[in-house]
BAFI-3210 file (N, C-alpha, C; in Angstrom, 3 decimals, decimal comma, padded with zeros to 6 digits):
// residues 191
n [1|2|3|4|5|6|7|8|9|10|11|12|13|14|15|16|17|18|19|20|21|22|23|24|25|26|27|28|29|30|31|32|33|34|35|36|37|38|39|40|41|42|43|44|45|46|47|48|49|50|51|52|53|54|55|56|57|58|59|60|61|62|63|64|65|66|67|68|69|70|71|72|73|74|75|76|77|78|79|80|81|82|83|84|85|86|87|88|89|90|91|92|93|94|95|96|97|98|99|100|101|102|103|104|105|106|107|108|109|110|111|112|113|114|115|116|117|118|119|120|121|122|123|124|125|126|127|128|129|130|131|132|133|134|135|136|137|138|139|140|141|142|143|144|145|146|147|148|149|150|151|152|153|154|155|156|157|158|159|160|161|162|163|164|165|166|167|168|169|170|171|172|173|174|175|176|177|178|179|180|181|182|183|184|185|186|187|188|189|190|191]
n.u [005,249|004,408|002,688|003,638|004,920|004,299|002,370|-000,645|-002,464|-003,440|-005,110|-005,272|-005,049|-007,917|-008,919|-006,943|-007,129|-009,702|-009,170|-007,411|-009,186|-010,951|-009,107|-008,354|-010,733|-010,845|-008,523|-009,250|-011,496|-010,359|-008,318|-009,799|-011,283|-009,157|-008,158|-010,383|-010,537|-008,066|-008,395|-010,484|-009,318|-007,782|-009,520|-010,620|-009,327|-008,840|-008,355|-009,726|-010,256|-007,592|-006,813|-008,563|-007,727|-005,040|-005,513|-006,926|-005,013|-002,861|-004,215|-004,659|-002,011|-001,360|-003,198|-002,311|000,313|-000,275|-001,737|000,332|002,013|000,254|-000,115|002,420|002,437|000,378|001,558|003,623|002,107|001,052|003,325|003,882|006,060|008,347|010,921|010,707|008,159|005,508|003,469|000,555|-002,753|-002,957|-001,454|-002,589|-003,273|-000,986|-000,317|001,064|003,571|004,542|004,234|005,235|005,566|005,237|006,181|008,443|009,319|007,803|008,393|010,416|012,719|012,376|013,294|013,930|011,553|011,877|013,712|012,233|009,605|009,560|010,010|007,707|005,775|006,634|006,355|003,611|002,788|003,744|002,177|-000,369|-000,140|000,260|-002,151|-003,899|-003,139|-003,956|-006,678|-007,236|-006,622|-008,599|-010,954|-010,548|-010,561|-013,129|-014,670|-013,922|-015,050|-017,739|-018,149|-017,729|-018,368|-016,590|-014,241|-010,795|-009,306|-007,444|-004,581|-004,053|-005,262|-003,606|-001,197|-001,760|-002,355|000,188|001,544|000,300|001,223|003,978|003,958|002,916|005,006|007,057|005,967|005,956|008,728|009,610|008,355|009,697|012,341|012,042|011,188|013,430|015,288|014,179|014,293|016,903|019,406|020,284|023,397|026,034|027,229|030,487|033,340]
n.v [000,510|-001,027|-004,160|-007,034|-010,353|-010,579|-008,677|-008,813|-006,907|-006,130|-007,708|-009,914|-008,147|-006,974|-005,062|-004,973|-007,556|-007,426|-005,526|-007,024|-008,986|-007,393|-006,367|-008,765|-009,512|-007,381|-007,944|-010,416|-009,636|-007,634|-009,074|-011,018|-009,350|-008,240|-010,534|-011,215|-008,906|-009,058|-011,246|-010,195|-007,914|-008,856|-009,168|-006,680|-003,579|-001,046|001,981|002,333|-000,272|-001,139|000,677|-000,012|-002,665|-002,286|-000,715|-002,508|-004,516|-003,229|-002,538|-005,067|-005,847|-003,922|-004,625|-007,224|-006,763|-005,092|-006,827|-008,585|-006,981|-006,503|-009,113|-009,668|-007,844|-008,912|-011,340|-010,452|-009,565|-012,038|-013,353|-011,726|-010,081|-007,704|-006,159|-003,933|-002,893|-001,329|-002,820|-002,171|-000,821|001,627|001,278|-000,560|-000,935|000,052|002,527|004,923|003,863|002,763|004,610|006,875|009,653|012,974|013,431|011,528|010,702|009,039|006,475|005,209|002,653|001,224|-000,241|000,355|-000,745|-004,063|-004,726|-006,157|-005,544|-002,796|-002,818|-004,157|-002,290|-000,151|-001,170|-001,583|001,106|002,208|000,729|001,623|004,307|004,003|002,719|004,799|006,622|005,189|005,175|007,872|008,062|006,358|007,750|010,065|008,921|007,798|010,125|011,271|009,400|009,768|012,303|011,978|009,627|008,695|006,453|005,951|004,163|001,077|001,215|003,838|003,726|001,836|003,232|005,459|004,124|003,066|005,464|006,317|004,287|004,823|007,386|006,719|005,083|006,987|008,625|006,822|006,327|008,897|009,226|007,205|008,228|010,648|009,618|008,128|010,217|011,749|010,014|009,618|009,614|012,525|014,222|013,527|015,809|017,084|017,455]
n.w [029,408|027,232|026,675|028,455|029,290|032,008|032,252|031,399|030,345|027,922|025,442|022,573|019,458|018,458|016,625|014,695|013,697|012,568|010,598|008,999|008,037|006,505|004,640|003,442|002,176|000,380|-001,093|-002,282|-003,841|-005,499|-006,794|-008,164|-009,868|-011,332|-012,634|-014,256|-015,838|-017,081|-018,795|-020,340|-021,441|-023,485|-025,516|-026,004|-026,895|-025,040|-023,317|-020,968|-020,097|-019,705|-017,712|-015,632|-015,226|-014,369|-012,094|-010,379|-010,189|-008,871|-006,551|-005,513|-004,954|-003,034|-000,985|-000,368|000,652|002,801|004,394|004,984|006,608|008,745|009,642|010,643|012,753|014,360|014,984|016,616|018,801|019,634|020,597|022,668|023,060|021,835|020,010|018,577|018,444|020,122|022,435|023,099|023,755|022,384|020,142|018,474|015,694|014,741|013,696|014,760|015,356|012,968|010,826|011,876|014,148|015,322|017,908|019,035|021,460|023,057|022,365|023,724|024,523|022,248|019,206|015,651|013,101|011,636|008,574|006,611|007,297|006,875|004,115|003,196|003,944|002,351|-000,288|-000,244|000,048|-002,367|-004,140|-003,419|-004,163|-006,946|-007,618|-007,019|-008,981|-011,282|-010,827|-011,187|-013,938|-014,904|-014,230|-015,804|-018,381|-018,449|-018,275|-020,702|-022,399|-021,853|-022,914|-025,630|-028,224|-029,959|-031,170|-030,594|-031,963|-032,314|-032,344|-031,460|-028,936|-027,648|-027,719|-026,097|-023,726|-023,176|-022,764|-020,412|-018,704|-018,682|-017,538|-015,030|-014,083|-013,927|-011,947|-009,744|-009,510|-008,900|-006,419|-005,022|-005,092|-003,664|-001,237|-000,440|-000,262|001,806|003,954|004,573|007,017|008,914|008,345|010,603|013,009|012,755|014,751]
ca.u [004,198|003,894|002,281|004,681|004,417|003,730|001,358|-001,614|-003,515|-003,980|-005,233|-005,059|-005,535|-009,149|-009,071|-006,008|-007,721|-010,790|-008,513|-006,915|-010,348|-011,399|-008,087|-008,428|-011,877|-010,408|-007,582|-009,999|-012,307|-009,477|-007,631|-010,807|-011,556|-007,973|-008,129|-011,447|-010,152|-006,936|-008,981|-011,301|-008,483|-007,257|-010,549|-010,938|-008,210|-009,411|-007,637|-010,532|-009,985|-006,232|-006,789|-009,225|-006,843|-003,914|-006,025|-007,207|-003,752|-002,144|-005,019|-004,371|-000,662|-001,465|-003,895|-001,435|001,408|-000,839|-002,031|001,623|002,430|-000,659|000,169|003,623|002,031|-000,366|002,530|004,299|001,179|000,948|004,523|003,877|007,321|008,809|012,023|010,479|006,751|004,901|002,312|-000,504|-004,006|-002,765|-000,715|-003,268|-003,071|000,413|-000,145|002,127|004,871|005,024|004,320|005,943|004,804|006,104|006,783|008,935|009,800|006,996|008,812|011,296|013,859|011,956|014,111|013,195|010,972|012,786|013,769|011,144|008,379|009,683|009,833|006,291|005,081|007,033|005,701|002,197|002,607|003,927|000,992|-001,479|000,100|-000,001|-003,594|-004,527|-002,888|-004,820|-008,044|-007,296|-006,697|-009,917|-011,934|-010,321|-011,009|-014,592|-015,198|-013,728|-016,025|-019,054|-018,220|-017,708|-018,431|-015,632|-013,178|-009,484|-008,680|-006,628|-003,200|-004,064|-005,564|-002,393|-000,201|-002,154|-002,185|001,628|001,897|-000,152|002,131|005,234|003,686|002,796|006,352|007,759|005,396|006,446|010,160|009,737|007,996|010,802|013,480|011,724|011,144|014,819|015,921|013,645|014,577|018,337|019,705|021,049|024,829|026,427|028,126|031,892|033,945]
ca.v [001,018|-002,106|-005,374|-008,048|-011,630|-010,405|-007,612|-009,216|-005,891|-005,927|-009,007|-009,962|-006,915|-007,241|-004,141|-005,400|-008,743|-006,949|-004,887|-008,110|-009,589|-006,449|-006,336|-010,047|-009,389|-006,462|-008,689|-011,398|-008,929|-006,961|-010,089|-011,589|-008,340|-008,136|-011,714|-011,080|-007,839|-009,538|-012,052|-009,324|-006,938|-009,482|-009,035|-005,274|-002,659|000,196|002,554|002,120|-001,648|-001,181|001,426|-000,837|-003,800|-001,845|-000,281|-003,670|-005,212|-002,515|-002,653|-006,411|-005,824|-003,137|-005,423|-008,330|-006,310|-004,577|-008,028|-009,080|-006,151|-006,746|-010,455|-009,541|-007,166|-009,866|-012,316|-009,799|-009,610|-013,423|-013,674|-010,783|-009,366|-007,133|-005,207|-002,774|-002,510|-001,146|-003,708|-001,645|-000,475|002,782|000,888|-001,757|-001,067|000,368|003,774|005,789|003,196|002,448|005,761|007,939|010,617|014,123|013,274|010,148|010,423|007,990|005,155|004,604|001,875|000,398|000,000|000,522|-001,986|-004,845|-004,336|-006,762|-004,794|-001,528|-003,080|-004,450|-000,997|000,643|-001,734|-001,252|002,530|002,389|000,157|002,544|005,473|003,613|002,511|006,125|007,156|004,513|005,649|009,167|007,761|005,773|008,844|010,900|008,184|007,693|011,443|011,404|008,528|010,393|013,466|011,582|008,188|008,421|005,536|006,396|003,101|000,149|001,693|005,039|003,290|001,224|004,294|006,244|003,250|003,049|006,773|006,284|003,417|005,549|008,439|006,050|004,674|008,212|009,022|005,905|006,563|010,174|008,933|006,431|009,128|011,567|008,822|007,838|011,479|012,203|009,072|009,558|010,252|013,760|013,994|013,777|016,967|016,762|018,438]
ca.w [028,543|026,400|027,376|028,542|029,796|033,338|032,184|030,378|030,329|026,584|024,772|021,128|018,824|017,702|015,490|013,665|013,082|011,710|009,459|008,144|007,368|005,474|003,588|002,730|001,259|-000,669|-001,928|-003,080|-004,838|-006,457|-007,595|-009,068|-010,898|-012,190|-013,510|-015,261|-016,769|-017,884|-019,873|-021,184|-022,147|-024,698|-026,544|-026,236|-026,685|-024,547|-022,171|-019,766|-019,643|-019,171|-016,452|-014,616|-014,959|-013,547|-010,792|-009,533|-009,944|-007,814|-005,330|-004,995|-004,380|-001,798|000,031|000,015|001,508|004,053|005,184|005,464|007,744|009,858|010,162|011,467|013,993|015,191|015,474|017,740|019,931|020,112|021,372|023,795|023,208|020,583|020,165|017,704|018,405|021,438|022,521|023,950|023,078|021,508|018,944|017,980|014,251|014,491|012,970|015,266|015,332|011,628|009,932|012,570|014,931|015,588|019,220|019,107|022,816|023,681|021,897|024,713|024,041|021,125|018,023|014,393|012,573|010,794|007,165|005,841|007,591|006,153|002,678|002,957|004,005|001,192|-001,474|-000,092|-000,246|-003,817|-004,785|-003,175|-005,017|-008,325|-007,740|-007,057|-010,318|-012,253|-010,591|-011,866|-015,376|-015,152|-014,204|-016,993|-019,567|-018,413|-018,642|-022,148|-023,036|-021,703|-023,800|-027,040|-028,471|-031,023|-030,776|-031,065|-032,738|-031,535|-032,197|-030,612|-027,567|-027,099|-027,545|-024,930|-022,556|-022,903|-022,191|-019,016|-017,954|-018,498|-016,563|-013,730|-013,680|-013,528|-010,659|-008,708|-009,323|-008,188|-005,026|-004,473|-004,899|-002,566|-000,004|-000,073|000,138|003,090|005,040|004,845|008,305|008,750|008,587|011,991|013,094|013,028|015,663]
c.u [003,598|003,517|003,422|004,064|003,772|002,667|000,346|-002,756|-004,127|-003,949|-004,937|-005,705|-006,743|-009,291|-008,121|-006,548|-008,866|-010,234|-007,987|-008,068|-010,832|-010,394|-008,075|-009,602|-011,530|-009,449|-008,319|-010,802|-011,436|-008,782|-008,588|-011,123|-010,378|-007,874|-009,172|-011,082|-008,973|-007,437|-009,738|-010,443|-007,827|-008,245|-010,791|-009,706|-008,772|-008,603|-008,407|-010,292|-008,592|-006,144|-007,439|-008,351|-005,699|-004,368|-006,239|-005,952|-002,995|-002,900|-004,792|-003,008|-000,669|-002,088|-003,014|-000,341|000,911|-001,204|-000,739|002,084|001,550|-000,441|001,412|003,279|001,290|000,559|003,293|003,406|001,069|002,149|004,695|005,228|007,755|009,938|011,768|009,053|006,193|003,588|001,291|-001,699|-003,829|-002,091|-001,297|-003,025|-001,681|000,666|001,009|003,493|005,410|005,150|004,995|005,005|005,756|006,859|007,216|009,446|009,053|007,444|009,766|012,468|013,519|012,773|013,267|012,594|011,997|012,672|012,593|009,812|008,406|009,453|008,375|005,467|005,377|006,358|004,205|001,915|002,744|002,696|-000,219|-001,350|-000,208|-001,487|-004,349|-004,330|-003,828|-006,286|-008,240|-007,426|-008,079|-010,997|-011,787|-010,834|-012,529|-015,245|-015,055|-014,771|-017,432|-019,218|-018,312|-017,798|-017,475|-014,520|-011,858|-008,819|-007,729|-005,226|-003,125|-004,352|-004,325|-001,325|-000,511|-002,008|-000,706|002,081|001,472|000,782|003,453|005,057|003,567|004,168|007,162|007,274|005,918|007,937|010,412|009,409|009,138|011,988|013,240|011,726|012,557|015,500|015,452|013,972|016,064|018,605|020,510|022,524|025,185|027,402|029,547|032,487|035,325]
c.v [-000,091|-003,305|-006,373|-009,331|-011,481|-009,302|-007,952|-008,208|-005,696|-007,240|-008,872|-008,750|-007,148|-006,329|-004,506|-006,628|-008,353|-006,293|-005,946|-008,751|-008,682|-006,394|-007,647|-010,058|-008,470|-007,158|-009,666|-010,709|-008,281|-007,962|-010,731|-010,619|-008,215|-009,328|-011,618|-010,017|-008,247|-010,375|-011,177|-008,366|-007,532|-009,366|-007,587|-004,425|-001,301|000,682|002,337|000,718|-001,758|-000,465|000,617|-002,028|-003,388|-001,379|-001,485|-004,500|-004,548|-002,558|-004,025|-006,451|-005,066|-003,976|-006,559|-007,870|-005,690|-005,751|-008,598|-008,304|-006,423|-008,129|-010,426|-008,868|-008,128|-010,937|-011,743|-009,817|-011,025|-013,825|-012,760|-010,156|-008,874|-006,160|-003,931|-002,251|-002,417|-001,924|-003,166|-001,226|000,675|002,422|-000,372|-001,951|-000,597|001,684|004,627|005,142|003,056|003,657|006,944|008,893|011,750|013,965|011,821|009,793|009,263|006,587|004,464|003,883|001,003|000,774|000,159|-000,810|-002,745|-004,430|-004,902|-006,064|-003,462|-001,735|-003,391|-003,170|-000,162|000,138|-001,464|000,201|002,821|001,872|001,059|003,788|005,150|003,371|003,822|006,776|006,515|004,874|007,005|008,967|007,230|006,846|009,720|010,209|008,034|009,030|011,689|010,587|009,116|011,541|013,084|010,066|007,785|007,540|006,037|005,359|002,298|000,701|002,920|004,673|002,681|002,273|005,123|005,414|003,160|004,364|006,844|005,426|004,124|006,654|007,856|005,634|005,878|008,673|008,134|006,107|007,879|009,979|008,191|007,342|010,086|010,824|008,505|009,105|011,930|011,267|008,912|010,232|011,529|013,494|014,346|014,950|016,520|017,867|018,783]
c.w [027,686|027,240|027,352|029,069|031,171|033,376|031,088|030,214|028,941|025,819|023,276|020,451|017,914|016,490|014,357|012,945|012,145|010,447|008,486|007,376|006,236|004,323|002,798|001,757|000,092|-001,634|-002,837|-004,182|-005,909|-007,369|-008,595|-010,199|-011,857|-013,137|-014,619|-016,290|-017,637|-019,059|-020,863|-021,998|-023,385|-025,848|-026,938|-025,945|-026,314|-023,356|-020,881|-019,213|-019,039|-017,829|-015,333|-014,239|-014,038|-012,164|-009,880|-009,256|-008,800|-006,494|-004,688|-004,314|-003,057|-000,679|000,537|000,975|002,805|004,961|005,766|006,689|008,961|010,469|011,048|012,793|014,918|015,759|016,667|018,986|020,495|020,958|022,582|024,077|021,832|020,876|019,375|017,723|019,813|021,478|023,514|023,096|022,080|020,190|018,310|016,481|013,861|013,800|013,456|015,109|013,918|010,720|010,601|013,272|015,274|016,902|019,389|020,499|023,462|023,284|022,865|024,080|022,844|019,896|016,772|013,935|011,731|009,327|006,373|006,100|006,857|004,656|002,352|003,000|002,771|-000,078|-001,420|-000,420|-001,737|-004,555|-004,606|-004,046|-006,477|-008,559|-007,800|-008,415|-011,334|-012,042|-011,267|-013,379|-015,726|-015,172|-015,443|-018,254|-019,592|-018,748|-020,141|-022,896|-022,961|-022,695|-025,271|-027,157|-029,583|-030,473|-031,352|-031,963|-031,870|-031,298|-031,296|-029,156|-026,907|-026,816|-026,293|-023,658|-022,174|-022,271|-020,728|-018,168|-017,670|-017,457|-015,155|-013,214|-013,212|-012,158|-009,532|-008,449|-008,589|-006,709|-004,335|-004,161|-003,734|-001,239|000,485|000,437|001,519|004,247|005,310|006,181|008,073|009,024|010,031|012,027|013,440|013,883|015,227]
res [m|g|a|t|d|d|d|p|s|y|a|f|p|a|w|t|l|l|y|v|v|v|m|a|l|s|l|a|a|s|f|t|a|a|l|a|l|h|k|y|s|k|l|v|s|s|c|i|c|y|a|m|l|h|f|f|t|w|k|s|i|y|s|l|f|r|i|t|v|l|a|v|l|m|e|q|f|n|h|k|s|s|t|w|f|i|l|d|r|d|h|d|i|g|g|f|r|l|v|g|h|e|n|a|d|h|l|g|d|v|g|p|p|p|f|y|v|k|m|a|l|f|i|g|d|i|s|l|l|s|g|s|f|w|m|f|v|l|v|a|e|l|l|r|l|v|k|t|t|v|d|r|g|v|h|a|e|r|k|i|a|r|a|y|m|v|l|n|l|i|l|m|l|a|y|f|a|v|r|i|a|l|t|q|p|p|p|s|p|t|k]
***
């Protein structure tokens, strides 16, 4: 099913390469925005600035780790052999292999992805979840700003920003706990 040295039916994964280019542009833009906001947030104490800073920081982390995973996938294609990844057109970006599929029978003798790939995916997922949370905070704060022009003051802004950080940490820890609980292998039946 997968491409091997004697089966050159599937060349270098063009869609994966395109995905890497797009993610690299996203990384550059997000990192640049995060740096600019980091400098600006020292001048202005605003939940909106903090939310934007954290959103772009987490977006940068997500992009970096997604690029890492994609680079590993492309390296597998270049070597035309893999013990954990099916090298064919259907698995160009790796969706079925990496995130799972209800019907795992099509995987054959392919083993699980290496630990470093799983960790890169996990960190990327956590970053995406955190970035989504900060986007929600950003929308809520912008709506609040539209409704009123009253400033909460420096101390209140910092207190609310800290509360958002704690809520985000709780959300990420809950995701981590659920992910660990759901990925534990079922206990083997004893006879």
